N, CA, C and O atoms as a Tinker XYZ file with bonds, in Angstrom:
   420  protein
     1  N      1.064000   -1.346000   -0.077000    73     2
     2  CA    -0.372000   -0.352000   -0.309000    64     1     3
     3  C      0.882000    0.922000    0.184000    63     2     4     5
     4  O      1.732000    0.782000    1.064000    81     3
     5  N      0.623000    2.316000   -0.818000    73     3     6
     6  CA     1.308000    3.339000   -1.577000    64     5     7
     7  C      0.539000    4.627000   -0.873000    63     6     8     9
     8  O     -0.643000    4.285000   -0.827000    81     7
     9  N      0.636000    5.607000   -0.451000    73     7    10
    10  CA    -0.296000    6.640000   -0.126000    64     9    11
    11  C      0.896000    8.249000   -0.420000    63    10    12    13
    12  O      2.104000    8.489000   -0.443000    81    11
    13  N     -0.080000    8.801000   -0.551000    73    11    14
    14  CA     0.538000   10.256000   -0.699000    64    13    15
    15  C     -0.389000   11.133000   -0.276000    63    14    16    17
    16  O     -1.574000   10.892000   -0.508000    81    15
    17  N      0.011000   12.362000    0.455000    73    15    18
    18  CA    -0.527000   13.643000    1.401000    64    17    19
    19  C     -0.391000   15.209000    0.664000    63    18    20    21
    20  O      0.587000   15.804000    0.209000    81    19
    21  N     -1.577000   15.508000    0.751000    73    19    22
    22  CA    -1.226000   16.969000    0.422000    64    21    23
    23  C     -1.734000   17.750000    1.347000    63    22    24    25
    24  O     -2.887000   17.725000    1.775000    81    23
    25  N     -0.841000   18.470000    1.665000    73    23    26
    26  CA    -1.713000   19.618000    3.127000    64    25    27
    27  C     -1.431000   20.575000    2.490000    63    26    28    29
    28  O     -0.639000   20.714000    1.558000    81    27
    29  N     -2.336000   21.526000    3.183000    73    27    30
    30  CA    -2.654000   23.072000    3.525000    64    29    31
    31  C     -2.723000   23.481000    2.066000    63    30    32    33
    32  O     -2.003000   24.401000    1.678000    81    31
    33  N     -3.723000   22.722000    1.052000    73    31    34
    34  CA    -3.839000   23.204000   -0.257000    64    33    35
    35  C     -5.312000   23.764000   -0.357000    63    34    36    37
    36  O     -6.331000   23.130000   -0.082000    81    35
    37  N     -5.225000   25.273000   -0.871000    73    35    38
    38  CA    -6.349000   26.060000   -1.114000    64    37    39
    39  C     -7.623000   25.845000   -1.328000    63    38    40    41
    40  O     -7.912000   26.483000   -2.340000    81    39
    41  N     -8.655000   25.224000   -0.877000    73    39    42
    42  CA    -9.956000   24.613000   -1.608000    64    41    43
    43  C    -10.658000   23.682000   -0.233000    63    42    44    45
    44  O    -10.179000   22.963000    0.644000    81    43
    45  N    -11.998000   24.129000   -0.590000    73    43    46
    46  CA   -12.761000   23.764000    0.566000    64    45    47
    47  C    -12.842000   22.530000    0.238000    63    46    48    49
    48  O    -13.031000   22.006000   -0.860000    81    47
    49  N    -12.598000   21.855000    1.834000    73    47    50
    50  CA   -12.776000   20.356000    2.204000    64    49    51
    51  C    -14.226000   19.877000    2.148000    63    50    52    53
    52  O    -14.515000   18.685000    2.048000    81    51
    53  N    -15.324000   21.082000    2.234000    73    51    54
    54  CA   -16.538000   20.059000    1.828000    64    53    55
    55  C    -16.778000   19.541000    0.292000    63    54    56    57
    56  O    -17.297000   18.517000   -0.150000    81    55
    57  N    -16.150000   20.743000   -0.365000    73    55    58
    58  CA   -16.386000   20.560000   -1.891000    64    57    59
    59  C    -16.099000   19.410000   -2.412000    63    58    60    61
    60  O    -16.863000   18.856000   -3.202000    81    59
    61  N    -14.381000   18.649000   -1.843000    73    59    62
    62  CA   -13.418000   18.647000   -2.304000    64    61    63
    63  C    -13.915000   17.313000   -1.797000    63    62    64    65
    64  O    -13.345000   16.446000   -2.459000    81    63
    65  N    -14.955000   16.622000   -0.666000    73    63    66
    66  CA   -14.901000   15.847000   -0.696000    64    65    67
    67  C    -16.084000   14.830000   -1.136000    63    66    68    69
    68  O    -16.014000   13.606000   -1.024000    81    67
    69  N    -17.194000   15.564000   -1.661000    73    67    70
    70  CA   -17.994000   15.175000   -2.829000    64    69    71
    71  C    -17.229000   14.742000   -4.427000    63    70    72    73
    72  O    -17.928000   14.392000   -5.378000    81    71
    73  N    -15.641000   14.842000   -4.515000    73    71    74
    74  CA   -14.952000   14.176000   -5.519000    64    73    75
    75  C    -14.487000   13.481000   -4.706000    63    74    76    77
    76  O    -13.855000   12.772000   -5.489000    81    75
    77  N    -14.272000   13.092000   -3.786000    73    75    78
    78  CA   -13.484000   11.908000   -3.538000    64    77    79
    79  C    -13.595000   10.919000   -3.161000    63    78    80    81
    80  O    -12.882000    9.916000   -3.160000    81    79
    81  N    -15.125000   11.304000   -2.581000    73    79    82
    82  CA   -16.022000   10.173000   -2.560000    64    81    83
    83  C    -16.359000    9.332000   -3.659000    63    82    84    85
    84  O    -16.807000    8.258000   -3.258000    81    83
    85  N    -16.301000    9.440000   -5.046000    73    83    86
    86  CA   -16.445000    9.451000   -5.970000    64    85    87
    87  C    -15.800000    8.489000   -6.936000    63    86    88    89
    88  O    -16.216000    7.779000   -7.852000    81    87
    89  N    -13.796000    8.904000   -5.996000    73    87    90
    90  CA   -13.279000    7.642000   -6.939000    64    89    91
    91  C    -13.022000    6.865000   -5.955000    63    90    92    93
    92  O    -12.137000    6.151000   -6.424000    81    91
    93  N    -13.179000    6.571000   -5.044000    73    91    94
    94  CA   -12.786000    5.870000   -3.681000    64    93    95
    95  C    -13.807000    3.969000   -4.374000    63    94    96    97
    96  O    -14.934000    3.699000   -4.789000    81    95
    97  N    -12.734000    3.319000   -4.154000    73    95    98
    98  CA   -12.461000    2.159000   -4.819000    64    97    99
    99  C    -12.221000    1.693000   -6.674000    63    98   100   101
   100  O    -11.905000    0.623000   -7.194000    81    99
   101  N    -12.557000    3.111000   -7.291000    73    99   102
   102  CA   -12.083000    2.875000   -8.599000    64   101   103
   103  C    -10.050000    2.430000   -8.862000    63   102   104   105
   104  O     -9.007000    2.387000   -8.210000    81   103
   105  N    -10.513000    2.221000  -10.112000    73   103   106
   106  CA    -8.633000    1.847000  -10.589000    64   105   107
   107  C     -8.473000    3.264000  -11.107000    63   106   108   109
   108  O     -9.297000    4.027000  -11.610000    81   107
   109  N     -7.152000    3.406000  -10.838000    73   107   110
   110  CA    -6.251000    3.953000  -10.784000    64   109   111
   111  C     -6.675000    5.150000  -12.189000    63   110   112   113
   112  O     -7.267000    6.201000  -12.434000    81   111
   113  N     -6.042000    4.292000  -12.665000    73   111   114
   114  CA    -6.168000    4.641000  -14.378000    64   113   115
   115  C     -7.688000    5.356000  -14.560000    63   114   116   117
   116  O     -7.931000    6.411000  -15.147000    81   115
   117  N     -8.306000    4.769000  -14.114000    73   115   118
   118  CA   -10.143000    5.163000  -14.652000    64   117   119
   119  C    -10.274000    6.694000  -13.691000    63   118   120   121
   120  O    -10.832000    7.731000  -14.052000    81   119
   121  N     -9.623000    6.448000  -12.488000    73   119   122
   122  CA   -10.008000    7.784000  -11.625000    64   121   123
   123  C     -9.406000    9.104000  -12.218000    63   122   124   125
   124  O     -9.964000   10.177000  -12.443000    81   123
   125  N     -7.757000    8.612000  -12.456000    73   123   126
   126  CA    -7.216000   10.392000  -12.796000    64   125   127
   127  C     -8.070000   10.625000  -14.259000    63   126   128   129
   128  O     -8.514000   11.744000  -14.515000    81   127
   129  N     -8.273000    9.430000  -15.238000    73   127   130
   130  CA    -9.251000    9.834000  -16.504000    64   129   131
   131  C    -10.903000   10.665000  -16.621000    63   130   132   133
   132  O    -11.363000   11.437000  -17.463000    81   131
   133  N    -11.393000   10.161000  -15.528000    73   131   134
   134  CA   -12.512000   10.920000  -14.951000    64   133   135
   135  C    -12.654000   12.055000  -14.484000    63   134   136   137
   136  O    -13.434000   12.964000  -14.767000    81   135
   137  N    -11.404000   11.904000  -13.333000    73   135   138
   138  CA   -10.894000   13.423000  -12.942000    64   137   139
   139  C    -10.754000   14.730000  -13.826000    63   138   140   141
   140  O    -11.026000   15.923000  -13.685000    81   139
   141  N    -10.097000   13.781000  -14.984000    73   139   142
   142  CA    -9.380000   15.285000  -15.923000    64   141   143
   143  C    -10.596000   16.000000  -16.598000    63   142   144   145
   144  O    -10.573000   17.089000  -17.172000    81   143
   145  N    -12.059000   14.857000  -16.343000    73   143   146
   146  CA   -12.812000   15.398000  -17.453000    64   145   147
   147  C    -14.084000   16.194000  -16.093000    63   146   148   149
   148  O    -15.311000   16.088000  -16.101000    81   147
   149  N    -13.541000   16.655000  -15.464000    73   147   150
   150  CA   -14.859000   16.976000  -14.112000    64   149   151
   151  C    -14.160000   18.557000  -13.628000    63   150   152   153
   152  O    -13.072000   18.750000  -13.087000    81   151
   153  N    -15.136000   19.498000  -14.009000    73   151   154
   154  CA   -14.732000   21.086000  -14.132000    64   153   155
   155  C    -14.983000   21.458000  -12.955000    63   154   156   157
   156  O    -16.014000   22.120000  -12.841000    81   155
   157  N    -14.347000   21.247000  -11.950000    73   155   158
   158  CA   -13.977000   21.184000  -10.767000    64   157   159
   159  C    -12.718000   21.478000  -10.284000    63   158   160   161
   160  O    -11.845000   20.689000  -10.645000    81   159
   161  N    -12.255000   22.703000   -9.325000    73   159   162
   162  CA   -11.027000   22.497000   -8.948000    64   161   163
   163  C     -9.949000   21.585000   -8.265000    63   162   164   165
   164  O     -8.746000   21.380000   -8.425000    81   163
   165  N    -11.197000   21.013000   -7.210000    73   163   166
   166  CA   -10.177000   20.386000   -6.475000    64   165   167
   167  C    -10.206000   18.711000   -6.776000    63   166   168   169
   168  O     -9.668000   17.928000   -5.992000    81   167
   169  N    -11.076000   18.148000   -8.317000    73   167   170
   170  CA   -10.340000   17.345000   -9.274000    64   169   171
   171  C     -9.017000   17.423000   -9.681000    63   170   172   173
   172  O     -8.398000   16.361000   -9.746000    81   171
   173  N     -8.453000   18.456000   -9.967000    73   171   174
   174  CA    -7.320000   18.499000  -10.320000    64   173   175
   175  C     -6.154000   18.263000   -9.551000    63   174   176   177
   176  O     -5.104000   17.659000   -9.771000    81   175
   177  N     -6.793000   19.148000   -8.212000    73   175   178
   178  CA    -5.502000   18.494000   -7.114000    64   177   179
   179  C     -5.585000   17.198000   -7.171000    63   178   180   181
   180  O     -4.698000   16.586000   -7.767000    81   179
   181  N     -6.646000   16.512000   -6.575000    73   179   182
   182  CA    -6.745000   15.186000   -6.493000    64   181   183
   183  C     -6.008000   14.340000   -7.592000    63   182   184   185
   184  O     -5.127000   13.492000   -7.447000    81   183
   185  N     -6.638000   14.827000   -8.773000    73   183   186
   186  CA    -6.040000   13.944000   -9.995000    64   185   187
   187  C     -4.355000   13.932000   -9.852000    63   186   188   189
   188  O     -3.624000   13.116000  -10.415000    81   187
   189  N     -3.900000   15.054000   -8.943000    73   187   190
   190  CA    -2.343000   15.252000   -9.125000    64   189   191
   191  C     -1.743000   14.234000   -8.269000    63   190   192   193
   192  O     -0.691000   13.607000   -8.393000    81   191
   193  N     -2.765000   14.209000   -7.258000    73   191   194
   194  CA    -2.625000   13.642000   -5.969000    64   193   195
   195  C     -2.619000   11.955000   -5.964000    63   194   196   197
   196  O     -1.945000   11.338000   -5.139000    81   195
   197  N     -3.276000   11.420000   -6.770000    73   195   198
   198  CA    -3.711000    9.910000   -7.098000    64   197   199
   199  C     -2.252000    9.815000   -8.093000    63   198   200   201
   200  O     -1.327000    9.026000   -7.903000    81   199
   201  N     -2.330000   10.700000   -9.031000    73   199   202
   202  CA    -1.014000   10.312000   -9.848000    64   201   203
   203  C      0.112000   10.232000   -8.864000    63   202   204   205
   204  O      1.053000    9.687000   -9.441000    81   203
   205  N      0.432000   10.539000   -7.624000    73   203   206
   206  CA     1.446000   10.955000   -6.719000    64   205   207
   207  C      1.346000    9.444000   -5.897000    63   206   208   209
   208  O      2.255000    8.614000   -5.908000    81   207
   209  N      0.565000    9.347000   -5.472000    73   207   210
   210  CA     0.516000    7.790000   -5.053000    64   209   211
   211  C      0.833000    6.615000   -5.569000    63   210   212   213
   212  O      1.210000    5.631000   -4.933000    81   211
   213  N      0.638000    6.729000   -7.087000    73   211   214
   214  CA     0.586000    5.790000   -7.804000    64   213   215
   215  C      2.279000    5.672000   -8.330000    63   214   216   217
   216  O      2.820000    4.685000   -8.830000    81   215
   217  N      2.879000    6.997000   -8.037000    73   215   218
   218  CA     4.188000    6.979000   -8.440000    64   217   219
   219  C      4.662000    6.193000   -7.601000    63   218   220   221
   220  O      5.216000    5.150000   -7.946000    81   219
   221  N      4.520000    6.580000   -6.291000    73   219   222
   222  CA     5.058000    6.350000   -5.117000    64   221   223
   223  C      5.068000    4.472000   -4.725000    63   222   224   225
   224  O      6.000000    3.832000   -4.240000    81   223
   225  N      3.441000    3.874000   -5.218000    73   223   226
   226  CA     3.822000    2.348000   -4.994000    64   225   227
   227  C      4.708000    1.650000   -5.827000    63   226   228   229
   228  O      5.098000    0.500000   -5.623000    81   227
   229  N      5.103000    2.568000   -7.031000    73   227   230
   230  CA     5.911000    1.958000   -8.330000    64   229   231
   231  C      5.675000    0.885000   -9.319000    63   230   232   233
   232  O      6.437000    0.203000  -10.004000    81   231
   233  N      4.343000    0.941000   -9.182000    73   231   234
   234  CA     2.936000    0.004000   -9.893000    64   233   235
   235  C      2.831000    1.117000  -11.391000    63   234   236   237
   236  O      3.435000    2.189000  -11.362000    81   235
   237  N      2.242000    0.820000  -12.282000    73   235   238
   238  CA     1.226000    0.978000  -13.004000    64   237   239
   239  C      0.404000    1.599000  -12.956000    63   238   240   241
   240  O     -0.356000    0.747000  -12.495000    81   239
   241  N     -0.339000    2.656000  -13.057000    73   239   242
   242  CA    -1.626000    3.306000  -13.148000    64   241   243
   243  C     -2.758000    2.324000  -12.944000    63   242   244   245
   244  O     -3.556000    2.239000  -12.011000    81   243
   245  N     -2.566000    1.238000  -14.606000    73   243   246
   246  CA    -3.146000    0.176000  -14.199000    64   245   247
   247  C     -3.345000   -1.006000  -13.617000    63   246   248   249
   248  O     -4.298000   -1.749000  -13.853000    81   247
   249  N     -2.325000   -1.241000  -12.732000    73   247   250
   250  CA    -2.492000   -2.276000  -11.530000    64   249   251
   251  C     -3.214000   -1.426000   -9.999000    63   250   252   253
   252  O     -3.561000   -2.160000   -9.074000    81   251
   253  N     -3.346000   -0.247000   -9.889000    73   251   254
   254  CA    -3.566000   -0.126000   -8.625000    64   253   255
   255  C     -5.141000    0.364000   -8.728000    63   254   256   257
   256  O     -5.761000    0.780000   -9.707000    81   255
   257  N     -5.521000    0.182000   -7.491000    73   255   258
   258  CA    -6.968000    0.281000   -6.940000    64   257   259
   259  C     -6.667000    1.727000   -5.706000    63   258   260   261
   260  O     -5.722000    1.875000   -4.931000    81   259
   261  N     -7.779000    2.540000   -5.923000    73   259   262
   262  CA    -7.574000    3.412000   -4.714000    64   261   263
   263  C     -8.468000    3.099000   -3.645000    63   262   264   265
   264  O     -9.682000    3.117000   -3.848000    81   263
   265  N     -7.919000    2.770000   -2.360000    73   263   266
   266  CA    -8.464000    1.988000   -1.365000    64   265   267
   267  C     -9.288000    3.257000   -0.262000    63   266   268   269
   268  O    -10.204000    3.124000    0.549000    81   267
   269  N     -8.589000    4.308000   -0.624000    73   267   270
   270  CA    -9.169000    5.506000    0.564000    64   269   271
   271  C     -8.677000    6.556000   -0.246000    63   270   272   273
   272  O     -7.539000    6.545000   -0.715000    81   271
   273  N     -9.544000    7.513000   -0.436000    73   271   274
   274  CA    -9.474000    8.954000   -0.587000    64   273   275
   275  C     -9.793000    9.882000    0.402000    63   274   276   277
   276  O    -10.919000    9.447000    0.646000    81   275
   277  N     -9.695000   10.599000    0.975000    73   275   278
   278  CA    -9.719000   11.263000    2.377000    64   277   279
   279  C     -9.568000   12.686000    2.200000    63   278   280   281
   280  O     -8.744000   13.273000    1.499000    81   279
   281  N    -10.447000   13.142000    2.909000    73   279   282
   282  CA   -10.195000   14.960000    2.700000    64   281   283
   283  C    -10.507000   15.641000    4.430000    63   282   284   285
   284  O    -11.576000   15.610000    5.041000    81   283
   285  N     -9.379000   16.134000    4.822000    73   283   286
   286  CA    -9.164000   16.431000    5.991000    64   285   287
   287  C     -9.182000   18.200000    6.250000    63   286   288   289
   288  O     -8.355000   18.973000    5.765000    81   287
   289  N    -10.223000   18.543000    7.044000    73   287   290
   290  CA    -9.763000   19.704000    7.457000    64   289   291
   291  C     -8.860000   20.609000    7.563000    63   290   292   293
   292  O     -8.844000   20.605000    8.793000    81   291
   293  N     -7.901000   21.577000    7.218000    73   291   294
   294  CA    -7.113000   22.599000    7.557000    64   293   295
   295  C     -7.200000   23.219000    8.153000    63   294   296   297
   296  O     -8.229000   23.280000    8.826000    81   295
   297  N     -6.108000   24.161000    8.319000    73   295   298
   298  CA    -6.560000   25.871000    9.317000    64   297   299
   299  C     -7.263000   26.563000    8.430000    63   298   300   301
   300  O     -7.212000   26.478000    7.203000    81   299
   301  N     -8.038000   27.372000    9.210000    73   299   302
   302  CA    -8.938000   28.455000    8.105000    64   301   303
   303  C     -8.134000   30.112000    7.729000    63   302   304   305
   304  O     -7.423000   30.673000    8.562000    81   303
   305  N     -8.279000   30.405000    7.035000    73   303   306
   306  CA    -7.450000   31.988000    6.906000    64   305   307
   307  C     -8.546000   32.400000    6.827000    63   306   308   309
   308  O     -9.492000   32.166000    6.075000    81   307
   309  N     -8.324000   33.273000    7.949000    73   307   310
   310  CA    -9.279000   34.866000    8.471000    64   309   311
   311  C     -9.249000   35.688000    7.661000    63   310   312   313
   312  O     -8.118000   35.794000    7.187000    81   311
   313  N     -9.957000   36.351000    7.247000    73   311   314
   314  CA    -9.872000   38.085000    6.725000    64   313   315
   315  C    -11.230000   38.529000    6.553000    63   314   316   317
   316  O    -12.221000   37.811000    6.417000    81   315
   317  N    -11.177000   39.726000    6.572000    73   315   318
   318  CA   -12.181000   40.645000    6.351000    64   317   319
   319  C    -11.946000   41.825000    5.554000    63   318   320   321
   320  O    -10.933000   42.412000    5.172000    81   319
   321  N    -13.859000   42.085000    5.346000    73   319   322
   322  CA   -14.159000   42.390000    4.131000    64   321   323
   323  C    -14.619000   44.260000    4.689000    63   322   324   325
   324  O    -15.239000   44.138000    5.745000    81   323
   325  N    -14.548000   45.171000    4.464000    73   323   326
   326  CA   -15.269000   46.545000    5.099000    64   325   327
   327  C    -16.634000   46.712000    4.370000    63   326   328   329
   328  O    -17.130000   46.529000    3.258000    81   327
   329  N    -16.991000   47.192000    5.701000    73   327   330
   330  CA   -18.553000   46.855000    5.176000    64   329   331
   331  C    -19.227000   48.397000    5.671000    63   330   332   333
   332  O    -18.523000   49.365000    5.960000    81   331
   333  N    -20.105000   48.394000    5.687000    73   331   334
   334  CA   -20.906000   50.411000    5.768000    64   333   335
   335  C    -20.581000   50.616000    7.231000    63   334   336   337
   336  O    -20.384000   49.760000    8.094000    81   335
   337  N    -20.566000   52.039000    7.330000    73   335   338
   338  CA   -20.489000   52.616000    9.058000    64   337   339
   339  C    -19.260000   51.808000    9.587000    63   338   340   341
   340  O    -19.403000   51.322000   10.709000    81   339
   341  N    -18.423000   51.655000    9.134000    73   339   342
   342  CA   -16.997000   51.069000    9.912000    64   341   343
   343  C    -17.101000   50.277000   10.286000    63   342   344   345
   344  O    -16.815000   50.104000   11.471000    81   343
   345  N    -17.580000   49.294000    9.497000    73   343   346
   346  CA   -18.044000   48.112000   10.094000    64   345   347
   347  C    -16.990000   46.902000    9.655000    63   346   348   349
   348  O    -16.013000   47.460000    9.154000    81   347
   349  N    -16.840000   45.690000    9.651000    73   347   350
   350  CA   -16.343000   44.645000    9.241000    64   349   351
   351  C    -17.443000   43.658000    8.946000    63   350   352   353
   352  O    -18.577000   43.732000    9.418000    81   351
   353  N    -16.934000   42.575000    7.985000    73   351   354
   354  CA   -17.483000   41.291000    8.135000    64   353   355
   355  C    -16.298000   40.334000    7.881000    63   354   356   357
   356  O    -15.170000   40.754000    7.623000    81   355
   357  N    -16.592000   39.119000    7.963000    73   355   358
   358  CA   -15.929000   38.098000    8.248000    64   357   359
   359  C    -15.297000   37.127000    6.913000    63   358   360   361
   360  O    -16.105000   36.457000    6.269000    81   359
   361  N    -14.191000   37.104000    6.639000    73   359   362
   362  CA   -14.181000   35.941000    5.377000    64   361   363
   363  C    -13.035000   34.638000    5.713000    63   362   364   365
   364  O    -11.858000   34.479000    6.038000    81   363
   365  N    -14.278000   33.853000    5.387000    73   363   366
   366  CA   -13.530000   32.287000    6.071000    64   365   367
   367  C    -12.985000   31.599000    4.679000    63   366   368   369
   368  O    -13.698000   31.156000    3.778000    81   367
   369  N    -11.409000   31.619000    4.730000    73   367   370
   370  CA   -10.545000   31.062000    3.082000    64   369   371
   371  C    -10.025000   29.552000    3.688000    63   370   372   373
   372  O     -9.031000   29.382000    4.394000    81   371
   373  N    -10.953000   28.528000    3.225000    73   371   374
   374  CA   -10.537000   27.218000    4.347000    64   373   375
   375  C     -9.494000   26.397000    3.542000    63   374   376   377
   376  O     -9.394000   26.578000    2.329000    81   375
   377  N     -8.892000   25.701000    4.048000    73   375   378
   378  CA    -7.840000   24.598000    3.710000    64   377   379
   379  C     -8.378000   23.538000    3.704000    63   378   380   381
   380  O     -9.511000   23.288000    4.118000    81   379
   381  N     -7.301000   22.526000    3.042000    73   379   382
   382  CA    -7.608000   21.122000    3.086000    64   381   383
   383  C     -6.193000   20.138000    3.119000    63   382   384   385
   384  O     -5.078000   20.523000    2.766000    81   383
   385  N     -6.461000   19.065000    3.525000    73   383   386
   386  CA    -5.779000   18.059000    3.291000    64   385   387
   387  C     -6.098000   17.144000    2.660000    63   386   388   389
   388  O     -7.287000   16.827000    2.622000    81   387
   389  N     -5.117000   16.420000    1.953000    73   387   390
   390  CA    -5.876000   15.405000    0.942000    64   389   391
   391  C     -4.850000   14.452000    1.105000    63   390   392   393
   392  O     -3.689000   14.816000    0.920000    81   391
   393  N     -5.155000   13.019000    1.496000    73   391   394
   394  CA    -4.783000   12.034000    1.251000    64   393   395
   395  C     -5.310000   10.851000    1.049000    63   394   396   397
   396  O     -6.300000   10.351000    1.584000    81   395
   397  N     -4.401000   10.303000    0.025000    73   395   398
   398  CA    -5.165000    9.189000   -1.461000    64   397   399
   399  C     -4.124000    7.584000   -0.689000    63   398   400   401
   400  O     -3.067000    7.591000   -0.059000    81   399
   401  N     -4.807000    6.684000   -1.011000    73   399   402
   402  CA    -4.138000    5.330000   -0.438000    64   401   403
   403  C     -4.656000    4.687000   -1.679000    63   402   404   405
   404  O     -5.774000    4.719000   -2.194000    81   403
   405  N     -2.994000    3.798000   -2.196000    73   403   406
   406  CA    -3.563000    2.945000   -3.258000    64   405   407
   407  C     -2.600000    1.983000   -2.611000    63   406   408   409
   408  O     -1.646000    2.125000   -1.845000    81   407
   409  N     -3.556000    0.303000   -3.552000    73   407   410
   410  CA    -2.741000   -0.415000   -3.894000    64   409   411
   411  C     -2.595000   -1.370000   -4.799000    63   410   412   413
   412  O     -3.551000   -1.480000   -5.567000    81   411
   413  N     -1.887000   -1.950000   -4.926000    73   411   414
   414  CA    -1.595000   -2.738000   -6.296000    64   413   415
   415  C     -1.619000   -4.140000   -6.040000    63   414   416   417
   416  O     -1.475000   -4.830000   -5.030000    81   415
   417  N     -1.815000   -4.335000   -7.099000    73   415   418
   418  CA    -2.957000   -5.735000   -7.501000    64   417   419
   419  C     -1.615000   -6.968000   -7.840000    63   418   420
   420  O     -1.903000   -8.119000   -8.166000    81   419
């Protein structure tokens, strides 16, 4: 079993989990092909992490199966936006940690 971990990536973990659940249990080659045509910022990032996990395993992408794809919360960057009458409202810029584990046949 090989794994790849990408930490502190500037993408919403909630939106990334939707993509991660789709590829869990898939063949790595099929998952990379499916993610390539998914119109989502997280899809491109997860595709790179899957490719890295396959490279770490030393096997071919066709021989690997994604056993788990997990997206955890990272720290939140807190910013503010000026509002009317001298007030300010908060902006939360979430980050995520993406972990992909593959197993070769």
